[in-house]
C-alpha positions as CSV (number, residue, x, y, z in Angstrom):
1,X,0.5,-0.2,0.4
2,X,1.1,4.0,-0.9
3,X,2.6,5.6,1.8
4,X,2.1,8.8,0.1
5,X,-0.8,11.4,0.9
6,X,-4.2,9.9,-0.8
7,X,-4.9,12.7,-3.0
8,X,-8.2,14.0,-5.0
9,X,-7.4,16.8,-7.9
10,X,-9.3,19.0,-9.2
11,X,-9.8,18.7,-12.4
12,X,-10.7,21.8,-15.1
13,X,-9.8,19.3,-18.6
14,X,-7.9,22.2,-19.4
15,X,-3.4,22.6,-20.4
16,X,-2.9,23.9,-15.6
17,X,-4.5,21.2,-15.0
18,X,-3.1,18.8,-17.1
19,X,0.3,20.3,-16.4
20,X,-0.3,20.2,-12.6
21,X,-0.9,16.4,-12.9
22,X,2.0,15.5,-14.8
23,X,4.0,17.6,-12.3
24,X,2.0,14.9,-9.3
25,X,2.5,11.5,-10.7
26,X,6.1,12.8,-12.8
27,X,7.7,13.0,-9.0
28,X,5.6,10.4,-6.7
29,X,4.8,11.5,-3.5
30,X,1.7,11.7,-4.0
31,X,-1.0,8.8,-4.5
32,X,-4.1,10.3,-7.1
33,X,-6.7,8.3,-6.8
34,X,-9.4,10.9,-8.2
35,X,-10.3,13.0,-9.9
36,X,-12.8,16.0,-8.9
37,X,-14.8,18.1,-11.8
38,X,-17.7,20.9,-11.3
39,X,-20.7,19.9,-14.0
40,X,-23.4,22.1,-14.7
41,X,-26.7,20.0,-14.2
42,X,-28.8,21.5,-15.8
43,X,-26.3,21.5,-19.2
44,X,-24.8,18.6,-18.1
45,X,-20.9,20.4,-19.1
46,X,-18.1,21.7,-16.8
47,X,-18.7,24.9,-15.0
48,X,-16.7,27.6,-17.1
49,X,-14.9,25.6,-19.8
50,X,-18.7,24.7,-20.6
51,X,-17.1,20.6,-22.5
52,X,-20.2,17.9,-22.8
53,X,-19.8,15.9,-19.6
54,X,-19.7,12.4,-22.0
55,X,-16.1,13.9,-23.3
56,X,-15.2,14.6,-19.6
57,X,-15.4,11.4,-19.2
58,X,-13.8,9.9,-22.3
59,X,-11.1,12.2,-21.0
60,X,-11.1,10.6,-17.4
61,X,-11.4,7.1,-18.7
62,X,-8.0,8.5,-21.6
63,X,-5.5,8.9,-18.5
64,X,-6.3,6.4,-16.2
65,X,-7.5,8.0,-12.9
66,X,-11.5,7.9,-11.8
67,X,-13.3,10.8,-12.2
68,X,-15.4,12.1,-9.2
69,X,-18.2,14.8,-10.5
70,X,-19.8,17.4,-8.7
71,X,-23.3,18.1,-9.7
72,X,-24.2,21.8,-9.5
73,X,-27.3,23.5,-10.3
74,X,-28.1,25.7,-13.7
75,X,-27.0,28.9,-11.8
76,X,-26.2,28.9,-8.0
77,X,-25.1,31.5,-5.8
78,X,-21.8,30.7,-4.2
79,X,-23.8,29.9,-1.0
80,X,-25.1,26.9,-2.2
81,X,-21.9,26.0,-4.4
82,X,-20.0,25.8,-1.6
83,X,-22.8,23.3,0.2
84,X,-22.4,21.9,-2.1
85,X,-18.4,21.4,-2.8
86,X,-18.8,21.3,1.5
87,X,-20.3,17.9,1.4
88,X,-18.3,16.6,-1.0
89,X,-14.9,17.4,0.3
90,X,-16.2,15.7,4.1
91,X,-17.3,12.4,1.9
92,X,-13.6,12.9,-0.1
93,X,-12.5,13.0,3.6
94,X,-14.1,10.0,5.2
95,X,-12.7,8.5,2.8
96,X,-10.0,8.5,3.5
97,X,-8.6,11.6,2.0
98,X,-6.0,14.8,2.8
99,X,-5.1,16.8,0.4
100,X,-6.1,18.2,-3.3
101,X,-4.4,19.6,-6.1
102,X,-4.9,22.5,-8.4
103,X,-3.8,24.4,-11.8
104,X,-3.6,27.5,-10.2
105,X,-0.7,30.1,-10.7
106,X,-1.4,33.4,-10.0
107,X,-4.5,33.9,-8.0
108,X,-4.1,35.7,-4.6
109,X,-7.6,35.5,-3.6
110,X,-8.5,32.4,-4.7
111,X,-5.7,30.2,-3.8
112,X,-7.2,31.5,0.1
113,X,-9.9,31.1,-0.7
114,X,-9.5,27.8,-1.9
115,X,-7.2,27.3,1.7
116,X,-9.9,28.3,3.7
117,X,-12.5,26.9,3.2
118,X,-10.3,23.0,2.4
119,X,-8.0,24.0,5.8
120,X,-11.5,23.6,8.3
121,X,-12.3,20.2,6.6
122,X,-8.8,19.0,7.4
123,X,-7.3,18.9,3.6
124,X,-3.9,19.9,2.7
125,X,-4.1,21.8,-1.2
126,X,-1.6,21.5,-3.0
127,X,-0.7,24.4,-5.9
128,X,1.8,22.6,-8.3
129,X,2.3,25.7,-10.3
130,X,2.0,28.3,-7.8
131,X,3.4,31.6,-9.3
132,X,6.1,30.3,-12.3
133,X,5.8,32.3,-15.7
134,X,2.5,31.2,-17.5
135,X,5.5,32.0,-21.2
136,X,7.5,28.8,-19.7
137,X,4.1,27.2,-18.3
138,X,2.4,27.2,-21.9
139,X,6.2,26.6,-23.1
140,X,7.4,23.4,-21.1
141,X,3.4,21.6,-21.9
142,X,4.1,22.1,-25.7
143,X,8.1,21.1,-25.9
144,X,6.3,18.1,-23.6
145,X,3.6,16.9,-26.1
146,X,0.4,17.8,-24.2
147,X,-2.5,18.4,-27.1
148,X,-4.7,21.2,-26.3
149,X,-7.2,23.4,-27.9
150,X,-9.0,26.7,-27.1
151,X,-12.9,25.4,-26.1
152,X,-13.6,29.0,-25.0
153,X,-13.2,32.4,-24.5
154,X,-13.1,35.8,-23.3
155,X,-14.9,37.7,-26.4
156,X,-13.1,41.3,-24.5
157,X,-10.0,39.6,-24.8
158,X,-10.0,37.4,-27.4
159,X,-11.8,37.2,-30.9
160,X,-13.9,34.3,-31.9
161,X,-10.9,33.2,-34.8
162,X,-9.3,31.7,-31.5
163,X,-11.9,29.0,-30.8
164,X,-11.1,25.8,-31.5
165,X,-7.7,26.0,-32.7
166,X,-4.8,24.1,-30.9
167,X,-2.4,25.8,-28.2
168,X,1.1,26.1,-30.5
169,X,4.1,27.8,-30.5
170,X,2.5,30.0,-33.2
171,X,-0.8,31.0,-31.6
172,X,1.6,32.0,-28.8
173,X,3.0,34.6,-30.3
174,X,-0.5,36.0,-32.4
175,X,-2.4,36.1,-28.5
176,X,-2.8,40.5,-28.2
177,X,-0.1,41.5,-25.3
178,X,-3.1,42.4,-23.1
179,X,-3.8,38.1,-22.6
180,X,-1.6,36.0,-20.2
181,X,-0.3,32.6,-21.7
182,X,-1.8,30.2,-19.8
183,X,-5.7,32.6,-20.1
184,X,-4.8,32.7,-15.8
185,X,-6.7,36.2,-15.7
186,X,-10.2,34.1,-17.3
187,X,-9.7,35.1,-21.0
188,X,-10.1,31.3,-22.2
189,X,-9.5,27.8,-21.5
190,X,-8.6,25.1,-23.1
191,X,-9.7,21.9,-23.9
192,X,-7.1,18.8,-23.5
193,X,-7.2,15.9,-25.3
194,X,-3.5,14.1,-25.5
195,X,0.1,13.9,-23.7
196,X,2.0,12.2,-21.5
197,X,-0.7,11.8,-18.8
198,X,-2.9,10.0,-21.7
199,X,-2.7,6.5,-22.2
200,X,-4.7,7.4,-25.6
201,X,-5.1,10.1,-27.3
202,X,-8.8,11.3,-27.6
203,X,-10.2,11.3,-31.5
204,X,-12.9,14.3,-31.9
205,X,-14.4,17.0,-33.7
206,X,-14.8,20.6,-33.3
207,X,-18.4,21.7,-34.1
208,X,-20.6,24.0,-33.5
209,X,-19.9,28.1,-31.3
210,X,-21.8,29.4,-28.6
211,X,-21.9,33.4,-27.9
212,X,-23.3,33.9,-24.2
213,X,-23.5,36.8,-22.3
214,X,-23.0,36.6,-18.2
215,X,-23.4,39.1,-15.3
216,X,-19.9,40.8,-14.3
217,X,-19.9,40.5,-10.3
218,X,-16.3,43.5,-10.8
219,X,-19.0,45.8,-12.7
220,X,-22.4,46.3,-12.3
221,X,-23.4,48.3,-15.2
222,X,-21.6,45.7,-18.0
223,X,-22.0,42.5,-18.9
224,X,-19.2,40.0,-20.4
225,X,-19.7,38.0,-22.9
226,X,-17.9,33.9,-23.8
227,X,-17.5,32.1,-26.7
228,X,-17.4,28.6,-26.9
229,X,-16.8,26.1,-29.2
230,X,-18.7,22.6,-28.9
231,X,-16.2,18.5,-28.6
232,X,-17.5,16.2,-30.9
233,X,-16.5,12.4,-30.1
């Protein structure tokens, strides 16, 4: 039996999660026994990324780590989300989990929120990518042979032409100067479909594009438009 701490991994389905998971598996200091992903039960899609649950499940199967899903309603309040997450974490704690992993890089408020939520429940949070240079991270991601496509954009930061594009060194050079190379400020989200953590690549096609408008939590006078592209198996 492994003496490494029993750990669940907060899996977003994108590149940062993939690289963070690669680090943990490579170093062998943690026993990663579950992926945990939040899914909007109304749409059956990964929150923020918009990836259909069936694609998420195919991704987990290709990685070879069991998937645990936290289902949330269509428009959960922060209070509702926190309550659902707390219940899920308590269940994982009862199963012997002591640690969890996130792919966050430099959002201090988000890191503090996660730690403040988990610490009272006896779960230690690990951040393998924390404070690393995002351009260097994306370059390493590509050099390791990972493959990912952009499946969601903040339309005020990136135009429609970036949707469905595969990440590459060339594409990195096409990002506007105010867009973080890893999209750490929410400029874009990705679907990772191949790389050293995968037992086999995921075969897929890019489908329709969809644009949706949301309330802006930081500016009530302006809405935010996000663009999504369908990933079809």
